[in-house]
Structure formats: C-alpha cells, structure tokens
C-alpha positions as CSV (number, residue, x, y, z in Angstrom):
1,X,144.5,42.0,308.6
2,X,142.4,40.5,305.7
3,X,140.6,43.6,304.7
4,X,143.8,45.8,304.0
5,X,145.3,42.8,302.2
6,X,142.1,42.0,299.9
7,X,140.5,45.6,299.4
8,X,142.8,48.4,299.9
9,X,141.5,51.2,302.9
10,X,141.1,53.7,300.4
11,X,138.5,51.5,298.4
12,X,136.8,50.4,301.8
13,X,136.0,53.9,302.6
14,X,134.9,54.7,299.4
15,X,132.5,51.7,299.0
16,X,129.5,52.8,297.3
17,X,126.8,51.8,299.8
18,X,123.2,52.1,299.1
19,X,122.0,52.9,302.7
20,X,118.7,51.1,301.1
21,X,117.8,48.8,304.2
22,X,115.4,51.1,306.4
23,X,113.5,52.1,303.4
24,X,110.8,50.0,302.3
25,X,110.3,51.6,299.1
26,X,114.3,51.2,297.8
27,X,114.9,50.1,294.5
28,X,115.3,46.3,295.2
29,X,112.2,46.1,297.2
30,X,110.5,47.8,294.0
31,X,111.8,45.4,291.7
32,X,110.2,42.5,293.6
33,X,107.0,44.2,294.4
34,X,104.1,41.8,293.4
35,X,106.5,39.1,292.4
36,X,106.3,37.1,295.8
37,X,105.7,37.9,299.2
38,X,108.8,38.8,301.1
39,X,109.6,40.8,304.2
40,X,112.4,43.2,303.2
41,X,114.8,43.3,300.3
42,X,118.0,45.5,300.1
43,X,121.5,45.6,298.3
44,X,124.6,46.5,299.9
45,X,126.4,48.2,297.2
46,X,125.9,50.3,293.9
47,X,127.1,48.3,290.8
48,X,128.1,50.4,287.8
49,X,129.8,48.9,284.9
50,X,133.8,49.1,284.9
51,X,133.4,50.5,288.6
52,X,135.0,49.4,291.8
53,X,132.4,46.9,292.7
54,X,132.2,45.2,289.2
55,X,136.1,44.6,289.6
56,X,135.5,42.9,293.3
57,X,132.9,41.0,292.2
58,X,134.7,39.5,289.2
59,X,137.8,38.8,291.3
60,X,135.6,36.9,293.4
61,X,133.7,35.0,290.4
62,X,136.2,34.5,288.3
63,X,139.7,34.6,290.0
64,X,139.2,32.6,293.1
65,X,139.5,35.3,295.3
66,X,138.0,34.3,298.2
67,X,139.4,36.5,300.5
68,X,137.9,39.6,299.0
69,X,134.3,37.7,299.1
70,X,134.7,37.0,302.7
71,X,135.7,40.7,303.6
72,X,132.6,41.9,301.5
73,X,130.6,39.1,303.2
74,X,131.9,40.6,306.8
75,X,130.8,44.4,305.8
76,X,127.6,43.2,304.5
77,X,126.7,41.9,307.5
78,X,127.8,44.9,309.9
79,X,125.9,46.9,307.5
80,X,122.7,44.7,307.5
81,X,122.8,44.1,311.4
82,X,121.9,47.7,312.1
83,X,118.7,47.5,310.2
84,X,115.5,47.0,312.4
85,X,113.8,45.7,309.3
86,X,116.2,42.6,309.0
87,X,116.2,41.9,312.8
88,X,114.2,39.1,313.1
89,X,116.4,37.2,310.3
90,X,117.4,33.7,311.8
91,X,119.0,31.7,308.8
92,X,120.6,32.8,305.5
93,X,120.7,30.8,302.1
94,X,122.9,31.4,299.3
95,X,121.6,31.0,295.7
96,X,123.2,27.8,294.4
97,X,125.0,27.0,291.6
98,X,124.3,24.0,289.6
99,X,126.3,21.1,290.6
100,X,128.5,20.9,287.3
101,X,128.9,24.7,287.6
102,X,130.1,24.3,291.0
103,X,132.6,21.5,290.2
104,X,134.1,23.7,287.5
105,X,134.4,26.9,289.5
106,X,135.5,25.2,292.7
107,X,133.1,27.1,294.8
108,X,129.5,29.3,294.9
109,X,130.4,33.0,294.8
110,X,127.1,33.6,296.8
111,X,127.9,31.0,299.5
112,X,131.7,32.9,300.0
113,X,129.7,36.0,301.0
114,X,127.4,33.8,303.2
115,X,130.3,32.8,304.8
116,X,131.7,36.3,305.5
117,X,128.4,37.4,306.6
118,X,128.2,34.3,309.0
119,X,131.7,35.1,310.5
120,X,130.5,38.0,312.3
121,X,126.5,37.4,312.4
122,X,125.6,34.0,313.9
123,X,122.8,33.2,311.6
124,X,121.9,29.4,311.0
125,X,122.9,27.6,308.0
126,X,120.1,25.4,307.2
127,X,122.3,23.4,304.7
128,X,121.5,22.7,301.3
129,X,118.1,24.0,301.5
130,X,118.2,24.6,298.0
131,X,119.6,23.1,294.9
132,X,119.9,24.0,291.4
133,X,118.4,21.1,289.1
134,X,118.7,22.8,285.4
135,X,122.0,24.3,284.3
136,X,120.9,27.1,282.8
137,X,122.4,29.3,280.1
138,X,124.2,32.7,281.1
139,X,121.8,35.3,282.5
140,X,124.0,38.1,281.1
141,X,122.6,40.0,277.7
142,X,119.2,38.8,278.5
143,X,116.2,40.7,278.7
144,X,113.7,40.5,281.7
145,X,111.4,37.8,280.3
146,X,114.2,35.9,278.7
147,X,116.0,35.8,281.9
148,X,112.7,34.4,283.9
149,X,112.3,31.8,281.4
150,X,115.9,30.6,281.5
151,X,115.6,30.1,285.6
152,X,111.8,29.6,285.9
153,X,112.1,25.6,286.9
154,X,115.9,25.5,287.8
155,X,115.8,25.2,291.5
156,X,114.3,22.6,293.6
157,X,114.0,22.7,297.6
158,X,115.4,19.6,299.1
159,X,114.3,19.8,303.0
160,X,111.5,22.1,303.5
161,X,111.4,20.8,307.1
162,X,114.8,22.7,307.8
163,X,113.3,26.0,306.8
164,X,109.8,25.6,308.5
165,X,108.7,29.0,310.4
166,X,112.0,30.5,309.7
167,X,113.2,34.2,308.6
168,X,115.5,33.2,305.6
169,X,117.7,35.7,304.2
170,X,118.4,35.1,300.7
171,X,121.7,36.0,299.6
172,X,123.1,36.6,296.0
173,X,125.9,38.6,294.7
174,X,124.1,41.0,292.2
175,X,120.6,41.5,291.5
176,X,119.8,43.2,287.8
177,X,116.3,41.8,287.0
178,X,115.6,39.6,290.0
179,X,114.7,36.6,287.7
180,X,116.9,34.1,289.3
181,X,116.2,35.3,292.9
182,X,112.4,35.1,292.3
183,X,112.8,31.6,290.9
184,X,114.5,30.8,294.5
185,X,111.6,32.5,296.3
186,X,109.0,30.2,294.7
187,X,110.2,27.5,295.9
188,X,110.9,28.9,299.1
189,X,107.4,29.8,299.7
190,X,106.3,26.6,299.8
191,X,107.7,26.2,303.4
192,X,104.9,26.4,306.0
193,X,105.9,29.5,308.0
194,X,108.7,30.8,306.2
195,X,109.6,34.5,305.8
196,X,111.7,35.7,303.0
197,X,114.0,38.7,302.8
198,X,116.7,39.2,300.2
199,X,120.3,40.9,300.0
200,X,122.5,41.0,297.4
201,X,126.0,42.3,297.4
202,X,125.3,44.9,294.8
203,X,122.5,46.0,292.5
204,X,123.0,46.9,289.1
C-alpha cells in the first residue's frame, strides 16, 4: 500500500488539516480578497517551520519523492470533494515551473499533487494551459511586494479556448503571500466564462 510506504500511518492520522473548505472567511480566502475574482480558496494542511508538513513537502520538492506527493494529492482530493463550495470544479491546473527549472528538477511538484488528486477525482486536465515564461529568482525570504514584482509577468496562457467556461482549480504546494497564485490567476481571468478556485497542499 503506497500510503504506508511513503507516509507512516501515525503521521497520516496526525496530519494538521485546516478544515477551511466550507468557511468563506478562512485564511486563504482572506489572503486573496480584492486581488482577483475567485469562487473559493482553501488549503489542505497547516505548514509550520520544521514540522511534519514541511518535511513531506521538502521530500517531494527536493528529494524526488513522488509517491509522497501522489499520496498527498489523493488525500487533498478526498478532503476537498466533500466540500459543497468546490463541487462545481471541473478542471484542475498546477502552477507551472519554468521549463529550465522543470528540466533541472525533472518534474513539477505541484503537478505531482494534481496527478495524485486526479487518481481519485476525475477532473479534466486542460493540458499546458499556463506556461511560465520568466525564470524568476526564489521567493524565499522575499516580502509580499517583492514576491509580487518577482512573478508579475512570469506566466502566459497558451490555449485560452481549452479553459473557456470552465471552473478551474488552481493547485500549488504551499501558499505564503499568494503572489505566484495571483500572477497565474490574472492570466486565467482573461478566459471568457472562467471561474477560478484555489487549493494548496499547505498554507504557511
């Protein structure tokens, strides 16, 4: 069983779930209020420095631990599928990496989470809807304004027609200031009829 092999049963039972999904005043939604139009926003887990969630996401991002990412994606999906506020979501899109970073790492950690979600939730995959066209410097240790400036024009929408009239779930690993997700959403909102919701594995 993959869950037991990559995340111990004790850790699975103790995952620090946010229980945010049905609360329109949750921390993630408050973060994005007034920044772009969205239908709903939430996070699966609380992120704490040197905590369990940080260790799991570090393994996914830097140690090629895709099984842990897939298992987290499974559990993200099962958690969110129970929420009425996200029930009309019909497509899912990972926050993209720049092609050079993708080649260097070999995979996009957000896409691994999405792949895990789609194992249990049959959401449409619109393909390479978003592309990262600027290889930005790391967001670590940047303030909110610097983070926004760093990613302001980093993304491009490749095929708007693939997302027309869709309710898209935009997925990333961790949300802190929300600058990267906001930059993605500003591109997506140019699509006619689109609705955007946001879901991250963790919120810091």
